[in-house]
N, C-alpha and C positions, 0 to 999 in steps of 0.2 A: 341673199342680196350679195354677190360675189364684186370685190373691188381687182381689178388686174391692172397690170403695170401701162396698159394704152386705154385705158379708161381716160375720158375728158369730160368734164362740166363744163359745156358752152355757154355763151350768152344767149338770149333769146334771139332765135332768127340767124343765129351762126352754125353751120352744119358742123358733124364731126369732123369732116376732111378740112375745112377750115380752122381746126381748134389746136392745132401743134403749138401756135403762140400763146396758148395757155399756161404751160410751163414757163415758170421765170429763174432761170439759174440762178439770180443773185438772191433770191426772194427766200427766206424761214418764216415760218407762220408757228407761233405759239397760241395755243389754245388753252386758255386759263379755265381748270375745271376744280381748283381746288378748295372752294369756298366751302363754308359751312351750312349755308341756306337756311340760317336761323329764321328770316323771315317768312320762307317758304313753309315750314315744319316738316320738313325730310328733304334726302335728297334728290332734287326734282331733277338732275341733268340724266338721271336712270329713268326716267320715266318716255313711255315710249308715245312719240308723236309720228302719225302717220306709217307706223309699221316698224320705227327706229327708234332708239334713245334718244332724247333730246340732244346730248352733246356731239352724238355723232352724225348730226345735220351739216355742221360746219368743218368736221373732217371731212366730210364723203365730198363736200363742195370744193373744200380750197385744198385738198390733196394733191390733186392735179396740179396745180396753179405753183405748188412748193419746188424748190430745187429738191433733187433726189435727195432722201435720208434728212431731209428738213423740217419737216411736219413735228412739233412737239406737243403732248398732251400733258398738261400738269395736273394730276390727279390729287384726291386729298391724303394728306399723310396716312397711312394704315387703311385705305381705302383703293388701294390700286387694283386689287384681285376683282373687284367689281366690275371695274370700268376695264380691264382688260378682257375679263370673258364677255360682257359686252360686245367688245370690239372683233375678239375671234368668232363671235355668233354670227355677226350682221355684216362685218367687212374682214372676212379672216383672209385675205391676202393682203391688207393696206399696212403700209411700211412705217407706221408710227412708232416714235420714238417717246419712252415713256419717263416720266420723272414725277417725285413726289413733291407736293408744294410745301408751305410754310404755314406758319400760325395766321399770318395776314397776306395782303394780296399784295403787297412788297415783295414780299420774299417768296412767294409762287413765282411771280415775275422774271426776279434772278435767278431761280431754280432753273426756269424753262430756258433762259437765256443762257447759263452755263451748259444747257445739254446742245445748243446747237454747235454743229462741226464747222459753219463758215466762221472765218475770221474777219470779214468783209462783206458789206453787201446792204441788203435791208430786211428788215423784220417788222412783220405783223401781228400785235399783239391783240388776241380777240377773245372777248368772254362767251363761254360755252353754253352760256344762257340768251344767246340771239342767235337762235336757229336760221334766221330768213335774209341776213346778210349774203349779197352775190358776190359771184367771180367780178362781175362787170363793176361793182363798188371798188372791190380789192385793186382790181386793175388800175382803176382811175387812182386811188390811193397812193399806190405804187408809182405810178407816174410822178405825181406831184413831189413825193417824197424824195424820188432822185432829185428833182429840181431844187426843192426847199431844206430836204434833210428831215421835214417831218409833216406827217399830213394827218389828219384826225377828219372824221365825217359827224355832220351833224344837220339839225334844223333851227332855223331863227325862231326864237321865242315869241309867241304871239300871244299867249294870256297876260291879262294885267298882274301886275306883281305888289304887292303888299308887304308892308314890314310890320309885326304887331310887337307887341311889350311883352312882358312877363306873364301879363293878366289876360292877354288874348287880342287885347284892344288895338286896332289900327293905329301904328304910329308914323305912317309913311306911305307914299308910293314911288316904287321903284322903277326907275326908267329903263325899259328893254333895250333900247337901243345899243347895237353891237352884243348882244346876248346871244347864246346860244345853247340847245340842248343837244350835248355831244354824247358820243355812241361808239363803237368798236365795227370792225377793226380797225387800229390806230397805226400807221406805219411809218417807220423811222429809220433813219442811217444806224446800222447796228451799231456800228463804232462808237458812234453818240451816245445811243441809248445806252450801252454798256456802262460807258465813262458817268452818265448822266447818275446812274445807279451807286456805281463805286463810291462818287462824291455825295449820294444822300443813301446811304444802305440802310438806316433806321426807319427813315419816314415812312409813315404810310400812306401814300397818295393814294387818291380815289381812282384815278386814272393814270397813264401812263404818258400823257403831254404834260401832266403836273410836273412830273421830275424832270421832263426835259426843259420846261420853263424855269424850273428851279435854278438848275445849271448854266443858264444862258444860253441853250440851244433854241433857235427858231422854229416857228412851228406854223401850220398855215390850216385853219379850217375849209373843209369842204362841202358844199351843201348837198345833202342825200336825200333826194326826194321820196325815195324807197321806202315801206314801211320795214322797220328792223327792229320790231318787238325783243324786250328784255324781259326774261321770265323772271319775276321777284316775289310775286303773290298768287294763291291757286288759282284766282280768277283770271290770270295772264295766259293759263292754256287754253281756255274758252277762246280767248282773242286769237290766239293761234290755230284753232283748228277752223277758226273762219279761212283760212289760206290753205286749207287741206280738205275739198268738200267732200272728197270719197270717204273720208274717214269717219267709221261709226262713232256715234257719239254714247 
């Protein structure tokens, strides 16, 4: 599976000849692959899915959309060789920028931002454990981020939410009005995201919209109707396999 400079990952129904606009010259992409995967029990990102290591699905999909030299993979500190070897085997010509992550997610994102050669533009931060995120979604978020300064994908909460006390007894029902389950990629004005992290360098936010919010920068949530599963537990791989029916179980 060889990546070439002319490769294009197109929207469904879009021909390769019409996909020249997939590349966005103002877009950098940071793939965050530096987590410890404690809940999974091993390095999930190197597991193969449909013949490709998990983390390389989003790399292959997003690389043609990013400005040249502006796709960064943040690997675990001390584990870079495994990730590089996997990329060399499956995407040998992919122009990936590599950098080591930190002890927490916020440090890994900041390392990725530091490795981007662009001074201004927009940046997409994406969890490598979400291999189904599409270029169509990325393009929609990029358009909104250019208007609003930040855009994140999500789905409205539909389940009933309960608050419990310390003993597990129901203490109240939480209104789900205005609540969203958010995902990645999250796309922001690059200068604003850098400034937001500079103002909050030690706080371990669970997502990048959180640091933008803390810094007072606006961000819009965009409904994503597509499946965008995040691999957190071993059972999540079985869910992903349903999207690749040709793969042997």
